[in-house]
C-alpha positions as semicolon CSV with decimal commas, in nm:
position;residue;x (nm);y (nm);z (nm)
1;M;8,575;9,761;9,008
2;F;8,631;9,687;9,351
3;M;8,338;9,446;9,357
4;S;8,538;9,163;9,224
5;R;8,489;8,825;9,347
6;V;8,728;8,719;9,612
7;R;8,708;8,387;9,818
8;I;8,960;8,447;10,089
9;F;8,861;8,476;10,440
10;A;8,993;8,523;10,782
11;A;9,014;8,369;11,167
12;L;9,129;8,432;11,464
13;I;9,136;8,190;11,788
14;A;9,075;8,269;12,115
15;A;9,004;8,054;12,459
16;A;8,922;8,091;12,813
17;S;8,754;7,908;13,071
18;A;8,416;7,992;13,284
19;T;8,445;8,038;13,678
20;P;8,384;7,702;13,855
21;V;8,276;7,881;14,197
22;A;8,031;8,128;14,017
23;A;7,856;7,869;13,824
24;A;7,815;7,638;14,124
25;Q;7,666;7,913;14,335
26;D;7,439;8,071;14,067
27;P;7,412;7,867;13,768
28;E;7,047;8,010;13,658
29;P;7,204;8,339;13,595
30;A;7,509;8,238;13,395
31;A;7,290;8,044;13,199
32;E;7,077;8,370;13,140
33;A;7,394;8,559;13,053
34;E;7,514;8,308;12,812
35;E;7,192;8,318;12,651
36;S;7,190;8,687;12,620
37;A;7,533;8,698;12,514
38;V;7,446;8,462;12,223
39;D;7,140;8,658;12,120
40;G;7,358;8,978;12,117
41;A;7,608;8,814;11,882
42;V;7,329;8,709;11,676
43;A;7,191;9,059;11,652
44;F;7,540;9,213;11,598
45;A;7,575;8,970;11,272
46;K;7,227;9,041;11,138
47;A;7,286;9,416;11,190
48;L;7,622;9,433;11,025
49;T;7,492;9,246;10,708
50;A;7,207;9,484;10,728
51;D;7,428;9,793;10,731
52;A;7,676;9,647;10,488
53;T;7,365;9,600;10,240
54;V;7,254;9,918;10,258
55;A;7,592;10,062;10,195
56;L;7,653;9,828;9,883
57;T;7,306;9,889;9,730
58;S;7,271;10,226;9,741
59;E;7,207;10,486;9,446
60;K;7,553;10,651;9,549
61;S;7,850;10,634;9,305
62;E;8,074;10,328;9,320
63;A;8,319;10,506;9,519
64;E;8,084;10,653;9,779
65;Q;7,942;10,293;9,825
66;L;8,273;10,150;9,891
67;T;8,346;10,464;10,138
68;D;8,033;10,373;10,344
69;F;8,100;10,021;10,340
70;Q;8,411;10,061;10,488
71;A;8,277;10,295;10,744
72;V;8,054;9,969;10,847
73;L;8,317;9,734;10,875
74;A;8,556;9,994;11,056
75;D;8,259;10,028;11,314
76;G;8,169;9,678;11,330
77;M;8,490;9,523;11,321
78;A;8,818;9,500;11,561
79;L;9,067;9,636;11,302
80;D;9,329;9,689;11,567
81;V;9,328;9,303;11,663
82;I;9,280;9,159;11,320
83;G;9,569;9,384;11,191
84;K;9,830;9,290;11,477
85;F;9,726;8,912;11,416
86;M;9,788;8,954;11,034
87;I;10,128;9,126;11,042
88;G;10,236;8,866;11,315
89;E;10,589;8,798;11,453
90;A;10,716;9,105;11,194
91;R;10,580;9,353;11,399
92;K;10,858;9,324;11,676
93;T;11,097;9,415;11,424
94;M;10,929;9,695;11,268
95;S;11,045;10,074;11,304
96;D;10,781;10,329;11,440
97;D;10,752;10,472;11,108
98;Q;10,652;10,123;10,964
99;L;10,446;10,048;11,232
100;A;10,284;10,369;11,172
101;R;10,226;10,322;10,796
102;Y;10,101;9,995;10,858
103;D;9,855;10,091;11,105
104;A;9,735;10,375;10,884
105;V;9,698;10,149;10,565
106;F;9,556;9,831;10,714
107;P;9,189;9,961;10,788
108;D;9,145;10,085;10,437
109;Y;9,330;9,757;10,295
110;L;9,127;9,489;10,496
111;T;8,757;9,672;10,438
112;K;8,827;9,692;10,065
113;L;8,919;9,325;10,088
114;Y;8,582;9,225;10,254
115;A;8,375;9,485;10,020
116;E;8,484;9,249;9,740
117;Q;8,413;8,951;9,947
118;F;8,064;9,085;10,031
119;Q;7,957;9,105;9,682
120;D;7,831;8,757;9,683
121;I;7,596;8,781;9,979
122;V;7,507;9,143;9,992
123;G;7,123;9,186;9,968
124;R;7,044;8,820;10,053
125;P;6,840;8,695;10,351
126;L;7,051;8,564;10,621
127;E;6,941;8,278;10,822
128;V;7,086;8,171;11,164
129;L;7,188;7,805;11,189
130;E;7,350;7,816;11,497
131;A;7,487;8,011;11,759
132;K;7,714;7,931;12,036
133;E;7,971;8,074;12,291
134;L;8,321;7,993;12,239
135;G;8,541;8,094;12,544
136;A;8,456;8,344;12,792
137;R;8,417;8,656;12,527
138;D;8,364;8,525;12,196
139;M;8,052;8,392;12,033
140;I;8,054;8,205;11,700
141;V;7,716;8,263;11,454
142;R;7,696;8,041;11,213
143;T;7,468;8,150;10,869
144;K;7,345;8,060;10,547
145;F;7,291;8,298;10,247
146;D;7,073;8,167;9,970
147;R;7,147;8,212;9,634
148;E;6,897;8,210;9,294
149;E;7,168;7,956;9,182
150;G;7,420;7,721;9,313
151;S;7,459;7,621;9,680
152;P;7,404;7,852;9,968
153;I;7,694;8,046;10,078
154;M;7,791;7,963;10,423
155;V;7,930;8,253;10,667
156;D;8,045;8,184;11,012
157;W;8,078;8,518;11,236
158;R;8,322;8,537;11,517
159;V;8,194;8,808;11,766
160;R;8,412;8,916;12,080
161;N;8,300;9,117;12,361
162;L;8,593;9,351;12,418
163;R;8,744;9,449;12,756
164;S;8,604;9,806;12,674
165;G;8,265;9,661;12,680
166;E;8,216;9,690;12,311
167;R;8,099;9,413;12,073
168;K;8,296;9,352;11,763
169;A;8,366;9,103;11,464
170;I;8,714;8,962;11,499
171;D;8,634;8,703;11,196
172;I;8,424;8,634;10,900
173;I;8,474;8,277;10,762
174;V;8,314;8,235;10,428
175;Q;8,284;7,868;10,278
176;G;8,501;7,756;10,577
177;V;8,820;7,993;10,444
178;S;9,005;8,210;10,681
179;I;9,116;8,547;10,543
180;M;9,329;8,609;10,856
181;L;9,522;8,255;10,835
182;V;9,571;8,304;10,452
183;K;9,683;8,669;10,477
184;R;9,896;8,632;10,785
185;E;10,094;8,347;10,605
186;E;10,118;8,576;10,295
187;F;10,253;8,877;10,451
188;S;10,518;8,638;10,661
189;S;10,626;8,474;10,309
190;F;10,614;8,849;10,130
191;I;10,840;9,014;10,401
192;A;11,103;8,714;10,380
193;T;11,151;8,762;10,042
194;N;11,074;9,135;9,974
195;G;11,106;9,303;10,315
196;V;10,875;9,516;10,527
197;D;10,880;9,838;10,323
198;A;10,806;9,628;10,009
199;L;10,480;9,492;10,176
200;L;10,358;9,830;10,277
201;D;10,410;9,963;9,941
202;R;10,176;9,687;9,798
203;L;9,954;9,724;10,065
204;E;9,895;10,101;10,013
205;E;9,879;10,006;9,637
206;E;9,596;9,780;9,695
207;A;9,412;9,988;9,927
208;A;9,408;10,313;9,675
């Protein structure tokens, strides 16, 4: 089953600075904008979780649930940003054909990985513990999912306001573990030992 429990997760790092002149001249609108951005990130995290729950708890077949869930993540996550980060420096040496294969398989690969991850939190109430700004475009939303047994599951959502104006998740960190960093290192090590084509074969197999 695709709903196996997987405890690996991801992180991307962004930083930017505020504009001092604008802040000095008009502090109140700046504070209001920050509050609005934080509220928007919180609403985004809640909506993404709710949509994922609908997809993974429907009466459809398991294969159809996975397809619906992948569509939710494809719409809610900046998969192009995440994909470039995971493949890292290897992207610079990849041929056009290899890049095309990677870009084609990565969305299915990553969303299937997250489908396995969401097994433990889907359908459970989300409690927002904290939300704050990280740089000019990112917000971090720290949440908790209570379980009937065992300690709560802690999930951090890193939400970015893209230059296109869209709001997308660039990281979902569960229990403090980053899939982005883990997979970036794993991809790099695998390529060094086996080559890019072998990695692409593996991703295509796991995404199928």
